[in-house]
N, C-alpha and C positions, 0 to 999 in steps of 0.2 A: 560133455565137462560135469554138466548142474552133478548130475552123477555120483561125480568124481570127490565134488565138496562135498557130498553129504556124508558121504563113507569117511572121510577124513574127518570129518568132525562126531559119528557115529564113537570113530575108533575113540578117540580123543576119548571120549565120554565111560566109554566101556575098559579102557585101559587105565585111568586117570592120568594120561600124559600132558604136563602141562608145559601147553607152545606160550611162550613172551613172548608177547604181543610188544611192538616199537612203542617207544612213550609216543615218540616224537617225528612221528616219519618224514621225511623227505616231501619237500615242495619242488627240488630243481638240485643236481648236481650238476658238478663239473669232472670230467677223467678230464687231465694232462700228466703226461707221463716225456715231455719233451720241454719242458716249463724254459728251457733256455731261451728257445725259439720262442716263445712266449713275450720273452721280454731277454733284452744285451747281458742284463747283471740280478745278479738275486734281490736285490735292493727293490731297483725299477719291478721285478715281479709277486716280489707279494706286495706292490701298492697295488698291484693289476688284480688277485687274487684276493687281497681283502675287498676293494670295492664293489666283487663281481657280483654280491648278492645271491650264492647260490649259497645253499642251505649243508650239501655238504660239499667237498671236495678231495676226492682223489690226485695222489700226487705218486711220482716215480722219490721213493728215500732219499733220489740225491737231485737239487737242481740239476747240475751235468753229471755226467753218468761215467767212472766212479770217481774223479775227482772232488767232487764237490759237494757234498753233504749242507742239507738244509741245514741251517742254526737253530737252534732248539730256539731261541727269540722269536724264530722271523716265522716258524709254524708258533706260538703265541700269539701273532703279529696277526697273520693269519686265519688266526677264528675269532679274534676278537673280533674283527670287520662287522660280523654277523653276529647274531646273541640267535644261544645254541647251535651252531655252526659247528662241525667235525668234520675232520682236515685228516683222511686215511691214508697209507703209506701201501703202496704198489711191492708184490712180490711175486716171485714166480718160482711155484715151488714143486712145477713139474719138469721142468725145463734149465738145463745151468746155460747161463749167456756171457759171454768171451770177452762182456766188455765191463761187468764187472769186479768187485777186486777181491772177492774169492779162487778168480779165475785164474790157473795155473799155467805158464807154458808148454811146460812139462807133459798136462794134461793131450796135447796131438800127441804124441809119442811112446805115453807112457799112461795112458787113461787110468785112471784109478776104475774100481771095479762096478762102480755104478752109473757111468756116463756111458751113453751108447751116442748111436749116428747124429750126425745134425740132423735139425729139420731142414728138409728142400724148400717151404716153402717161408720160411727167415733164416735169414746169413746169421750165422754165431751163432745160435739158440743152436743145446743138443741138450738131446732125448735121453731121461735119466731113469731107473729102475728107485723109484719114488720111496721105497718102504724102504730101501735102504738102512744102517742107522749110519752111515757114513756120511750120505747124501743130507740125511736130516741135521748131522751137526752143524755143518753148516749153518743149510736156513737157522735153524733155533739162534743162533750167533745172531745173525741176519736180524730176526725177532729184536732180539736185545739189545741190537741199536737202535730200531726202530721204533721203540719206547721208549727208549732212553731220553732219543729226541723228541718226544712230549708229543709226541701223534697219540688219534683219539682208535686207531686200530688199525687192523690190514686187510687188504682187498688183494685177494689169492687166486694169482693166477694159472693156468695149463692146471686147471684141479679137473677138466677131461681129459685127463693128459693119461690114465684109465683106458682111453677108446684105442688107443696106438694098441694096446698088448691085449684087447679083444678084438685087431682087424683081423681076417684068414682069408685073403685073398682081398674081393671086390664084399666079403661079405662080410660081419659083424656077427663075433658071440658073445652076447649077454649072460655079465657074470660070468665067464671064462674064470676059469681055476688059475693063480699062480701057482706053478711047481715049485717056486722059492717061501712058498709061505703054508703055502694051501690051505689057502683063501682066495676071494674072489677078487680079482684087482679093484673091484669097485670096493671089496673094503678094506681093504690096504689104502684109497684114498682118501676114505673116512675117516679110521684111523688118522693118520695123517695130519688130515687136516682139523682132528681133534686133539691133537697132539699141538698144532702150531697154535688153537686158540686159546692152550692153558698154560701154556709161555706164555703168550701175551696182556693174560688174566692174571697169571701169577703176579705180572707186572702194576697191572691198573685193573680191575675188576671190572670196570663197565667196558674194556675196550673192544672195540667193533669187528667183528670177524665176518666179511664177506666175500665167499667166494664168485670166480665167474664159473659162466659155463658148465658142464658136467651136471646140469640139473636133476640128470636120471637117478644121480643119488640122494634127494630129499624125500627116494620112499623108503629111505632108514630114516627110523624115529630118532635114534641120536646123533644122525648128522642134522635135521629141520632141527632141530633143541638146542643143538649152537651154535649155530648162524645167525645173526640177525638181520640180513635179507640178501639176495643174489642180484647178481649183474648178469645180463645177456645179452651178447652180442648180436645184427641180422637177427632179429625176429622176426620182424612184417617184413624188411628188405632188404633184396644182395647187393649191392653197392646200387645203380641206379635200376634193379629190375625188384619189381615184387617176389620176394620170398615165397617157394611152392606150399598150397597152403594148407597140403599134407602136413611137411613140417614145421610151423607153425603150430596147427593146432598140435601136434604128437608136444614141440615143446611147451606148451600152453597147461595142459597134460599135465605133464612133468611136473608144473609149479602150482600148479594145483594142491598140495599140500601148506607150501607156505604161502600162497594168495588165502587160503584158509587159517591159516596160522597172522592171517594180520600184518607179514612182515613182509617191509619192502622189494616193490621189483625192479630192478636200474636195466633201464633198456635202453642196450645204446646200438642208435643205428645211423649210416655213414652215409646215406645215400646223398648226392650232390644238388641232383636237381628239385627243383621246387615243389612240383606235384609230386614228387616220391616222398620226398620229405614231409609232408604234411598231412598224404597214408599217414605214413609211421606214428606223427604224431597223433592223426584220428583215433587208429589203433589201440594205441596206447592207455588212450584216453578210457577208453573202450573197454580196459581189460584192468583199465585202477592199477595203473603199472606209469612210472615215472622213468619220460621221454627226458631223451639228450643226441642231442643228430651233431656230428660233430667229425673231424675229418680222422682218418684211419688211420694218418702217424701220432694221432691226440699231441700237437702243436697246439689247439686253441681252446679256447674255453669254448666252443659251437657251442648251442643252444638250448633251451632245457629252460620248462617252466611255461604259465602261463604268461 
């Protein structure tokens, strides 16, 4: 991994690429997508979140989906609970979710051109052709709503959706070309994340853009340049088992450009056993990552920071 870090720094010097360093990297974070499980009312959830002492807080854009969005004054109250805190909205850009306001029941029998099969691992989530303009129009409208509500940025899920299209049986074809766009599926996702970032920053130039997973995209200098941090799940553990060392090492190598650029890596681990939680935290500290140990349903604050 050391040779890769040196290569990144040399590349920066040779090409003149400027890597934006995080001004105030977080020491801790929270990731709560079911805040109505954290507290029964939005007002009570605001109190818990405001006093939780986390530096960054990732929330679903709605307190309860899809009926009750967060009130702008409540986002402000959560942010005010700690100096320098950022409150960031979760947004899935690589799958359609049938519990979102944009979902139309008619899509079940008359699917739009961007909609594909349901994800067998997540009921109610559907694969999409994320490069299509009709899908992007829907999501960019949600970006507008998120920024209007006063969030400090967007936390983008299913950025690794390109892997679905690279799969060929049991194998994967890296940099597989999309016949619809004539460029790779990875390039399509880089362009899509950049479009989301541009939309968010048109409303707030300081908006944070944080993709989750899909760390292979950090090999693209323009992707690295546009993101402020990256979230990764299950880096050191897989439930209550240790992650395969080969998988961990590969993902750490893909994260090397981000680490070299001194941008935060948010490591989310879902281990339940104390022994595994401790091992995950120790590994995260060793590699300079910010660790959160939490429940996979993301209903709680979990544990993060020192």
